[in-house]
N, C-alpha and C positions, 0 to 999 in steps of 0.2 A: 265864388270859389272856382278854382281851375285845377285840373290834373295835367301833369306833364309826364308823358311816357317816353322813356329813354330805352332804346334797344341797344344792347351790347353783345359783342362776340368775345368770349373769354375762353382761352385755351385751358384744358383740364388741369394742367400743372399750375395755373395761376388762380384757379377758382377759389380755393380756400382763402388765400391772401386778399383776393378781390372782395370777397364777402366781408372779411374783417375790416378792410379799408372802407368799404361802403358803410358799414355800421358806424364807424367813428365819424366819417364824413357827413353822413345824413344827420346824425345827432348834433354835430357841431353846427351845421347850417341851421337846423331847427332852433337851436338855442341862441344863435347870434345874428341871424339875418331876418330883417323885417318882412313879415308876410309868409315866411316858410312854416309849413304845418306838418312836416315829416313826410316819410315815404315808406314804401314796402317794395320787396324784391320777389320776382318770380323766375323760375327756371323752366324752360320748355321741356316737356317729357320726351319729345321726338328728337330734338336737336339740343343736346346737353351743353353746347357752346353758346346757345342763345339765352341771354338773361334780359329781363325787363325790370327796370326800376321805375316806380310810379310815384311821383311826388305830388303833394297837395300844396297849393299856394292860395293865399287869401285873394289876391288879384293878379291879373295879367301884368299890371304896372309893377308890382313887387317882383314878380319873376323876371321881367325884362330888366329891372334895375340890377338884379343879381347877375344877369347875363350881359351886363354892360361891356364886358370883355368876352372874347370868343370862348375861352376856357377859364372859368374862375379858378383862382389859385387853390381853393378848397378841394377841387375835383382833379387836380393835376395827377396825383398818384394813381387814381382809378384809370386815367387815360394811359398810364404806363403799363397797367396790368391787363387792360382790355381795349377793344376798339369800339368806340361809340358809332353805331351804324345809322341811327336816326333819332330825331326828337320830334314828338308830336304834342300839340297842346289842345286841350278840350275844356270847354266850359261845363261845369257841373250843373245839370238841370235839376236833378233830384237824386237823393241817395237814401236808400232804405237798408244799407248794411248796418250791422251792429258791432 
């Protein structure tokens, strides 16, 4: 299992629509893309423009297949509402969350 952490900068006037777009996008990816296991979103307390979306994927191979193109079509509208600053990938070693 892997986690992919995307860091976004979203202007306050775009935040509500960005959140709604992310909900639709992440659910559609989870339902239609092999290996996608869903994601969650965080907003920084100190910098309200900074958003993290953290996706779970079954394997690195599945995630790389999804990212075969630089910006998958499913995420295009999110890129119009916010600027993706970084993408980091991590292997899940253990998880005791519930």
